[in-house]
N, CA, C and O of each residue as an XYZ file, in Angstrom:
400
protein
N     -12.089    -19.166     -0.110
C     -11.989    -19.332      1.611
C     -13.480    -19.606      1.905
O     -14.524    -19.037      1.587
N     -13.145    -20.800      2.703
C     -14.967    -20.879      3.623
C     -15.373    -19.903      4.359
O     -14.319    -19.439      4.793
N     -16.211    -19.298      4.776
C     -16.500    -18.806      5.827
C     -16.375    -19.311      7.511
O     -17.396    -19.819      7.973
N     -15.590    -19.230      8.107
C     -15.401    -19.483      9.458
C     -15.073    -18.362     10.084
O     -14.278    -17.460      9.820
N     -16.177    -18.659     11.386
C     -15.697    -17.955     12.415
C     -15.628    -18.270     13.311
O     -16.494    -18.965     13.843
N     -14.243    -17.779     14.034
C     -13.573    -18.425     15.239
C     -14.013    -17.834     16.651
O     -13.937    -16.789     17.296
N     -14.313    -18.601     16.707
C     -14.743    -18.608     18.220
C     -14.343    -19.422     19.646
O     -13.391    -20.199     19.580
N     -14.784    -19.321     20.450
C     -14.006    -20.242     21.874
C     -14.359    -21.570     21.579
O     -13.713    -22.538     21.980
N     -15.596    -21.653     20.732
C     -16.039    -23.413     20.792
C     -15.541    -23.972     19.512
O     -15.934    -25.086     19.168
N     -14.612    -23.219     18.686
C     -14.355    -23.750     17.656
C     -12.809    -23.426     17.560
O     -12.279    -23.513     16.453
N     -12.243    -23.149     18.389
C     -10.226    -22.534     18.335
C      -9.442    -23.633     18.453
O      -8.230    -23.717     18.251
N     -10.057    -24.306     18.726
C      -9.591    -25.993     19.502
C      -9.564    -26.836     18.225
O      -8.698    -27.710     18.213
N     -10.342    -26.737     17.161
C     -10.379    -27.659     15.716
C     -10.742    -26.431     14.598
O     -11.851    -26.197     14.118
N      -9.319    -25.636     14.301
C      -9.580    -24.557     13.659
C      -9.404    -25.448     12.013
O      -8.640    -26.404     11.878
N     -10.290    -24.880     10.864
C      -9.838    -25.297      9.304
C      -8.834    -25.189      8.935
O      -8.401    -24.067      9.201
N      -7.861    -26.049      8.196
C      -7.069    -25.823      7.811
C      -6.120    -24.952      6.923
O      -4.917    -24.693      6.976
N      -7.377    -24.524      5.892
C      -7.294    -22.973      5.279
C      -7.097    -21.848      6.058
O      -6.779    -20.734      5.644
N      -7.394    -22.343      7.752
C      -7.068    -21.126      8.700
C      -5.695    -20.806      8.964
O      -5.291    -19.653      9.113
N      -4.970    -21.853      9.021
C      -3.840    -21.915      9.716
C      -2.880    -21.736      8.376
O      -1.940    -20.989      8.647
N      -2.841    -22.318      6.696
C      -2.294    -21.598      5.614
C      -2.831    -20.182      5.004
O      -2.275    -19.822      3.967
N      -3.907    -19.297      5.566
C      -3.668    -18.403      5.156
C      -3.584    -17.048      6.566
O      -4.002    -15.897      6.445
N      -2.908    -17.664      7.846
C      -2.615    -17.228      8.784
C      -0.762    -16.975      8.393
O      -0.123    -15.927      8.481
N      -0.315    -18.249      7.989
C       0.724    -18.540      8.035
C       1.655    -17.199      6.473
O       2.758    -16.660      6.392
N       0.421    -17.221      5.584
C       0.768    -16.609      4.578
C       1.240    -15.263      5.013
O       2.316    -14.707      4.791
N       0.188    -14.862      5.687
C      -0.154    -12.971      5.890
C       1.339    -13.027      6.959
O       2.272    -12.253      6.747
N       1.367    -13.827      7.848
C       2.676    -13.331      9.027
C       3.640    -13.326      8.115
O       4.260    -12.263      8.141
N       4.182    -14.403      6.980
C       5.655    -14.216      6.165
C       5.051    -12.532      5.871
O       5.323    -11.802      6.824
N       4.470    -11.987      4.994
C       3.715    -10.871      4.231
C       4.246     -9.621      5.003
O       4.539     -8.587      4.403
N       4.393     -9.797      6.786
C       4.334     -9.201      7.529
C       5.739     -8.819      8.053
O       6.318     -7.741      8.186
N       6.138    -10.358      8.351
C       8.026     -9.906      8.757
C       8.508     -9.715      7.739
O       9.552     -9.190      8.125
N       8.606     -9.736      6.125
C       8.826     -9.058      5.238
C       9.058     -7.866      5.210
O      10.081     -7.413      4.698
N       8.222     -7.204      5.712
C       8.287     -5.598      5.982
C       8.778     -4.897      6.885
O       8.843     -3.668      6.927
N       9.409     -6.231      8.201
C       9.940     -5.127      9.088
C      10.642     -4.832      9.097
O      11.531     -5.401      8.465
N      10.903     -3.649      9.832
C      11.664     -2.506      9.725
C      12.293     -1.703      8.400
O      13.374     -1.116      8.354
N      11.239     -1.857      7.271
C      11.692     -0.899      6.662
C      11.371      0.311      6.477
O      10.291      0.477      7.045
N      11.814      1.535      5.853
C      11.706      2.444      6.168
C      10.101      3.380      5.647
O       9.806      3.298      4.455
N       9.741      3.701      6.010
C       8.316      4.751      5.867
C       8.496      5.863      5.544
O       9.140      6.409      6.440
N       8.255      6.638      4.626
C       7.668      7.926      4.279
C       6.990      8.665      4.914
O       6.168      7.977      5.520
N       6.810     10.128      5.214
C       6.390     10.957      5.605
C       5.894     11.810      4.634
O       6.585     12.553      3.937
N       4.048     11.638      4.573
C       3.718     12.440      3.631
C       2.453     13.922      4.577
O       1.499     14.121      5.329
N       3.426     14.470      3.777
C       2.856     15.735      4.326
C       2.047     16.301      2.859
O       2.595     16.090      1.776
N       0.700     17.034      2.926
C       0.314     17.759      1.647
C       0.130     16.290      0.642
O      -0.040     16.736     -0.493
N       0.108     15.377      0.604
C      -0.155     14.372     -0.623
C       1.466     14.190     -1.062
O       1.766     13.379     -1.938
N       2.670     15.162     -0.256
C       4.193     14.530     -1.129
C       5.070     13.717      0.058
O       4.899     13.701      1.277
N       5.877     13.180     -0.616
C       6.888     12.354      0.209
C       7.644     13.759      0.706
O       7.730     14.772      0.012
N       8.033     13.643      1.699
C       8.847     14.588      2.410
C       9.638     14.193      3.145
O       9.307     13.774      4.254
N      11.462     14.228      2.549
C      12.070     13.565      3.344
C      12.799     14.617      4.134
O      13.019     15.804      3.895
N      13.173     13.679      5.347
C      13.751     14.492      6.785
C      15.407     13.916      7.296
O      15.860     12.776      7.396
N      15.866     14.933      7.486
C      17.777     14.116      7.759
C      17.038     13.403      9.016
O      17.170     12.197      8.809
N      16.356     13.588     10.163
C      16.456     12.579     11.235
C      15.295     11.301     11.201
O      14.099     11.438     10.944
N      15.830     10.340     11.454
C      14.710      9.458     11.448
C      14.721      8.810     12.983
O      15.517      9.288     13.791
N      13.938      7.842     13.342
C      13.743      7.366     14.377
C      13.119      5.857     14.118
O      12.378      5.622     13.163
N      13.600      4.648     15.305
C      13.006      3.672     14.638
C      12.180      2.833     16.043
O      12.807      2.533     17.059
N      11.216      2.644     15.924
C      10.042      1.904     16.323
C      10.562      0.478     16.451
O      11.208      0.012     15.513
N      10.323     -0.267     17.569
C      10.622     -1.474     18.382
C       9.656     -2.228     18.704
O       8.728     -1.456     18.943
N       9.276     -3.383     18.871
C       8.313     -4.666     19.210
C       8.286     -4.295     20.703
O       9.183     -4.387     21.541
N       7.006     -3.845     20.817
C       6.912     -4.155     22.356
C       7.361     -5.115     23.382
O       7.858     -4.932     24.493
N       7.036     -6.273     22.676
C       7.317     -7.587     23.706
C       8.732     -8.064     23.339
O       9.125     -8.965     24.079
N      10.002     -7.506     21.932
C      10.828     -7.909     21.852
C      12.068     -6.829     21.465
O      12.765     -6.763     20.453
N      12.057     -6.310     22.244
C      12.884     -4.809     21.840
C      13.659     -4.715     20.832
O      13.834     -3.691     20.171
N      14.403     -6.264     20.572
C      14.885     -6.487     19.150
C      14.744     -6.468     17.762
O      15.550     -6.252     16.857
N      13.649     -6.718     17.778
C      12.454     -6.422     16.471
C      12.097     -5.332     16.253
O      11.105     -4.738     16.675
N      13.396     -4.804     15.151
C      12.535     -3.123     14.930
C      11.367     -3.193     13.801
O      11.518     -3.847     12.769
N      10.198     -2.463     14.094
C       8.980     -2.493     13.493
C       9.042     -1.656     12.121
O       8.381     -1.782     11.090
N       9.982     -0.832     12.440
C       9.999      0.393     11.252
C      10.709      1.122     11.668
O      10.913      1.264     12.873
N      11.440      1.973     10.460
C      11.882      3.331     10.707
C      11.286      4.641     10.068
O      11.206      4.791      8.849
N      10.915      5.483     10.897
C       9.832      7.004     10.295
C      10.887      7.980     10.763
O      11.878      7.931     11.491
N      10.280      8.855     10.064
C      11.027     10.457      9.469
C      10.795     10.994     10.742
O       9.786     10.591     11.322
N      11.677     12.007     11.434
C      10.807     12.988     12.501
C      10.610     14.255     11.337
O      11.243     14.407     10.292
N       9.625     15.009     11.840
C       8.749     16.135     11.055
C       8.501     17.383     11.462
O       7.945     18.315     10.882
N       9.184     17.257     12.986
C       8.515     19.156     12.992
C       8.942     19.931     12.225
O       8.195     20.531     11.452
N      10.507     20.146     12.253
C      11.205     21.018     11.352
C      10.412     20.891     10.099
O       9.566     21.745      9.835
N      10.693     19.596      9.088
C       9.906     18.978      7.710
C       8.888     19.627      7.623
O       8.760     20.326      6.618
N       7.680     19.618      8.778
C       6.834     19.868      8.783
C       6.269     21.551      8.561
O       5.447     21.889      7.710
N       6.974     22.517      9.605
C       7.442     24.188      9.331
C       7.368     24.419      8.043
O       6.393     24.918      7.481
N       8.549     24.015      7.439
C       8.864     24.085      6.222
C       7.637     23.959      5.098
O       7.071     24.667      4.266
N       7.603     22.865      5.513
C       5.967     22.619      4.282
C       5.130     23.789      4.424
O       4.828     24.443      3.426
N       4.737     24.105      5.560
C       3.523     24.617      6.100
C       4.113     26.159      5.306
O       3.168     26.895      5.025
N       5.107     26.566      5.029
C       5.426     27.677      4.928
C       5.997     27.645      3.104
O       6.415     28.689      2.603
N       5.934     26.345      2.287
C       5.980     25.978      1.092
C       7.340     25.973      0.371
O       7.595     26.144     -0.821
N       8.340     25.668      1.682
C       9.332     25.427      1.234
C       9.755     23.703      1.666
O       9.458     23.195      2.748
N      10.492     23.002      0.564
C      11.188     21.987      0.612
C      12.459     21.515      2.031
O      13.579     22.016      2.136
N      12.060     20.806      2.656
C      13.391     20.527      3.663
C      14.386     20.089      2.759
O      14.102     19.573      1.678
N      15.715     20.302      3.217
C      16.588     20.467      2.859
C      17.710     19.112      3.002
O      18.431     19.085      4.000
N      17.806     18.102      2.057
C      18.182     16.375      2.216
C      19.228     16.520      1.368
O      19.068     17.157      0.327
N      20.258     16.040      1.637
C      21.522     15.650      0.595
C      20.411     14.642     -0.360
O      19.775     13.664      0.032
N      20.448     15.467     -2.175
C      20.437     13.950     -2.902
C      20.663     12.582     -2.765
O      19.876     12.012     -3.521
N      21.250     11.903     -2.260
C      21.527     10.623     -1.824
C      21.153     10.185     -0.093
O      21.611      9.334      0.670
N      19.966     11.371      0.048
C      19.103     10.847      1.312
C      19.694     11.107      2.866
O      20.864     11.490      2.850
N      19.289     11.013      3.780
C      19.821     11.485      5.085
C      21.288     10.870      5.009
O      21.659     10.002      4.218
N      22.138     11.574      6.116
C      23.500     11.160      6.440
C      23.456      9.503      7.123
O      23.942      8.498      6.604
N      22.816      9.586      8.258
C      23.045      8.440      9.248
C      21.555      7.563      8.609
O      20.413      8.022      8.571
N      21.881      6.596      8.286
C      20.816      5.577      7.693
C      20.620      4.701      8.350
O      21.444      3.788      8.282
N      19.654      4.575      9.130
C      19.156      3.228      9.939
C      19.755      3.335     11.450
O      20.277      2.481     12.167
N      19.426      4.977     11.693
C      20.118      5.203     13.187
C      19.490      4.613     13.988
O      18.346      4.331     13.629
N      19.912      4.171     15.373
C      19.526      2.966     16.488
C      18.525      4.320     16.981
O      17.811      3.788     17.831
N      18.324      5.006     16.942
C      17.549      5.775     18.520
C      15.949      5.002     18.167
O      15.393      4.601     17.144
N      15.581      5.066     19.722
C      14.372      4.120     19.521
C      13.169      5.866     20.493
O      13.347      6.832     21.235
N      12.116      5.188     19.749
C      11.249      6.217     20.189
C      10.534      5.389     21.838
O      10.508      4.159     21.799
N      10.202      5.815     22.672
C       9.806      5.607     23.964
C       8.520      5.898     24.784
O       8.462      5.582     25.973
């Protein structure tokens, strides 16, 4: 890729590489939207029974990702105990709760 600096004077005629790389990056980001993200505590993937979904600020229909609620899980880990979660994962998958 050539070195191109996007400025006000060049933004109306950017090179074709810029469009191609932007479209590839956008496809990669879109493919991961709504994914479930782990909670890392002390270098370990800690599971918690409850999750919350974060939605995009412009289009609230777009789920950016699902994240674990961590207060109780964090306290348990601080005390050296792992949180109790069923082996097949949390009971409520893909909850619709949103954080505001």
